C-alpha positions in Angstrom: 0.7 13.2 49.6 2.6 16.4 48.6 1.7 18.5 45.6 4.9 17.5 43.8 4.2 13.8 44.4 0.6 14.3 43.1 1.9 16.0 40.0 4.4 13.2 39.4 1.5 10.7 39.7 -0.5 12.7 37.1 2.4 12.7 34.7 2.8 8.9 35.2 -0.9 8.5 34.4 -0.5 10.5 31.2 2.4 8.4 30.1 0.4 5.2 30.8 -2.4 6.5 28.6 0.1 7.3 25.8 1.4 3.7 26.1 -2.2 2.4 25.7 -2.7 4.6 22.6 0.5 3.2 21.1 -0.6 -0.3 21.7 -4.0 0.4 20.2 -2.3 1.9 17.1 -0.2 -1.3 16.9 -3.3 -3.5 17.0 -4.9 -1.4 14.3 -1.9 -1.8 12.0 -1.7 -5.5 12.8 -5.4 -6.0 11.7 -4.7 -3.9 8.6 -1.6 -5.7 7.6 -3.4 -9.1 8.0 -6.1 -7.9 5.6 -3.6 -6.5 3.1 -1.6 -9.8 3.2 -4.8 -11.8 2.6 -5.8 -9.6 -0.3 -2.3 -9.8 -1.9 -2.2 -13.6 -1.5 -5.6 -14.0 -3.0 -5.1 -11.8 -6.0 -1.6 -13.1 -6.6 -2.9 -16.6 -6.7 -5.7 -15.7 -9.0 -3.4 -13.8 -11.3 -1.0 -16.7 -11.5 -3.7 -19.3 -12.2 -5.6 -17.2 -14.7 -2.5 -16.0 -16.4 -1.6 -19.6 -17.3 -5.1 -21.1 -17.8 -7.0 -18.2 -19.3 -5.2 -18.1 -22.7 -5.5 -21.9 -23.2 -9.1 -21.9 -22.1 -10.0 -19.0 -24.4 -8.1 -20.3 -27.4 -9.8 -23.7 -27.2 -13.4 -22.5 -26.8 -13.3 -19.4 -28.9 -11.7 -21.1 -31.9 -13.8 -24.3 -31.7 -16.9 -24.1 -33.9 -18.6 -26.8 -31.9 -18.2 -24.9 -28.6 -21.4 -23.8 -26.9 -22.3 -20.2 -26.6 -22.2 -20.1 -22.8 -18.7 -21.6 -22.8 -17.5 -18.9 -25.2 -19.0 -16.2 -23.0 -17.4 -17.8 -20.0 -14.0 -17.8 -21.7 -14.3 -14.1 -22.5 -15.2 -13.4 -18.9 -12.2 -15.4 -17.6 -9.8 -13.6 -19.9 -11.2 -10.2 -18.8 -11.0 -11.2 -15.2 -7.4 -12.3 -15.6 -6.5 -8.8 -17.0 -8.5 -7.1 -14.3 -6.7 -9.1 -11.5 -3.3 -8.1 -12.8 -4.4 -4.4 -13.1 -5.7 -4.5 -9.5 -2.4 -5.9 -8.2 -0.4 -3.2 -10.0 -2.8 -0.5 -8.9 -3.5 -1.2 -5.3 -0.1 -2.8 -4.5 -1.3 -4.8 -1.5 2.1 -6.5 -1.1 4.1 -3.3 -0.6 1.3 -1.8 1.6 1.3 -5.0 3.7 5.1 -4.6 4.3 4.8 -1.0 5.3 1.9 -1.7 7.7 3.6 -4.8 9.2 6.8 -2.7 9.8 4.7 0.0 11.4 3.1 -2.5 13.8 6.6 -3.8 14.8 7.8 -0.2 15.4 4.8 0.7 17.5 5.1 -2.5 19.6 8.8 -1.7 20.1 8.0 1.9 21.1 5.3 0.8 23.6 7.8 -1.6 25.2 10.6 0.9 25.4 8.3 3.6 26.9 7.1 1.1 29.5 10.6 0.2 30.5 11.6 3.9 30.8 8.5 4.6 32.9 9.6 1.9 35.4 13.1 3.4 35.5 11.8 6.9 36.3 9.8 5.9 39.4 12.8 6.4 41.7 14.1 9.9 42.6 12.8 13.3 43.7 9.2 13.9 42.6 10.1 17.1 40.8 12.8 15.4 38.7 10.5 12.4 38.0 7.7 14.8 36.7 10.1 16.5 34.3 11.4 13.1 33.0 7.9 11.8 32.6 6.8 14.8 30.6 9.8 14.5 28.3 9.2 10.8 27.9 5.5 11.4 27.0 6.5 14.0 24.5 9.1 11.9 22.8 6.9 8.8 22.7 3.9 10.7 21.2 6.3 12.3 18.6 7.7 8.9 17.6 4.2 7.4 17.4 2.9 10.1 15.1 6.0 9.8 12.9 5.4 6.1 12.4 1.7 6.7 11.6 2.6 9.6 9.3 4.9 7.4 7.3 2.0 4.9 6.8 -0.4 7.6 5.6 2.2 9.0 3.3 2.8 5.6 1.7 -1.0 5.2 1.2 -1.2 8.6 -0.4 1.6 7.8 -2.7 0.0 4.5 -3.8 -3.4 6.0 -4.6 -2.0 9.1 -6.2 0.0 6.9 -8.6 -3.0 4.6 -9.3 -4.5 6.6 -12.3 -1.1 6.7 -14.0 -0.7 3.0 -13.4 -4.1 2.3 -15.0 -3.2 4.5 -18.0 0.1 2.5 -18.5 -1.8 -0.8 -18.3 -4.4 0.5 -20.9 -1.6 1.5 -23.2 0.1 -1.8 -23.0 -3.1 -3.7 -23.7 -4.0 -1.5 -26.7 -0.9 0.3 -28.1 -2.1 0.5 -31.7 -2.8 4.2 -31.7 0.6 5.0 -30.4 2.3 2.8 -33.0 0.3 4.5 -35.8 1.3 7.9 -34.7 5.0 6.8 -34.6 4.9 5.4 -38.1 3.1 8.5 -39.5 5.8 10.7 -37.9 8.5 8.7 -39.5 6.9 9.0 -43.0 6.5 12.7 -42.6 10.2 13.1 -41.6 11.2 10.9 -44.6 9.2 13.1 -47.0 10.7 16.3 -45.6 14.2 14.9 -45.9 13.7 14.1 -49.6 12.5 17.6 -50.3 8.8 16.7 -50.4 6.0 18.5 -48.8 3.9 17.3 -45.9 0.5 16.3 -47.0 -2.4 17.9 -45.2 
């Protein structure tokens, strides 16, 4: 075996290892997407059921004087859990994250298959030319793999960086009284100033 042939075989081995890495990344994304889909289905089902049943359950047991204490406590817990379920869905966004992870898995599987086909096509020809093609193929495949994984990480970072703002909006929707009082006070002050009055301290 010549030195050029040996170098071509080494390049082929490197490409094969890259293909295995791509396949491993695809398997990881598949497991992750399955977990995200399961979480989204579970919490969506819970939110739908509790969103319909919790108000009725709470109204009946909390307003009934003959209701037992443990039933009233249970009603309060169910209402709180219904609100928490909706908040978790809006915060962690398992549905959108599942879609991104599933698309990443498909892209990685596609990349592994195309790289494997190109590897088979490059096996014929002068060893020196084969080596150059294999190095270029390995570089391009790794670059595409990292781009796919980078998009997943960026999506995760965007979801969790927006989580505190989402929780703040949910809290404001659940208790907007302070905001309304401020708005009314501002209107009264503007009205007094327009009529030539002074603003009270």
